[in-house]
N, C-alpha and C positions, 0 to 999 in steps of 0.2 A: 321680299317682293317690292318694287315700287309702285305708289298708290299714285292712281288717278280720280280718287272720288275721295270726298269729304266722308265726316259719320255718317249725313244724313244723305247720301247715295250721289250728291249733286257733285259733276263733275269738274275738276277740275281747271281752270285755266288760267293762262297768266295773266288776266287784272284780277280774279278775285285768289290767284297765289298772294300773288304783291297787297290784298284788302286783306285779312289773317294773317301775313306775315308782320304788315306794318301794323295792324286795329283800327283799320278804317272802313266806314260805312258798312259793307258788308262783314267785313273781317270783325266789328266790335264786338267785341263778350265772345271771338271763339275759342274750344274748349286747345287744349296742352295740347290733344293731338292732334286735332285738324290745325295748332299752329306750327306744329312738326312737318306733315303731309303737307301742307305749303310751302316750307324752307325744302325740305326735301325737294318739290316740284323746281321752286328757283335754282335751284342744285342741276339735278337735271338737265333740265333746258338749260343750263348756263344764264340763264335771263338776270342770276342773284348779281352776275359782275360786269353786269352790263347800263342796270340802274343803282341811281345814287351811294356812293360807297356805305353806307349806311349796311345795306344788302350785301355789300361784297364782303363789306367786312366781320359780318354777323354770318353769314354762309360759311366762312372762312374760318370763325372760330368752330364751329358747328361741324366744320373737316376733321380739326385739327384735336378736338375733342371728342372725335370717332363717333359720331353721335348721328349723323348723318356719310355717308362715304360717297364722293366723288358721281357715284352713276344713280345718287338720291336716293337708294336704301336708308333705311331707319334701322340704327343700332337699338329694338328692342330689350333688350338685357341690358344695354347701360341704364336707357330709362327709367324702367324696372327697377333696379339699383338703386339708381337716387332716389329713391318716392317715398 
């Protein structure tokens, strides 16, 4: 399932997804779950590949490692296996 909110119920937007993924302003101290949701949003919307290179490289790595697919679906099984 594609996530549209963070853990606290706040709706994900492009700005907040960017902040949570990079860890600035509102994203400072974001949980690992919220960071994954932010990356999934950026991948699903295609914004990860429109922003600076850091975002595209990280998004490509998450996809390559099957953590998040191109549709923005997080593979929670892989996350749980690596904990």
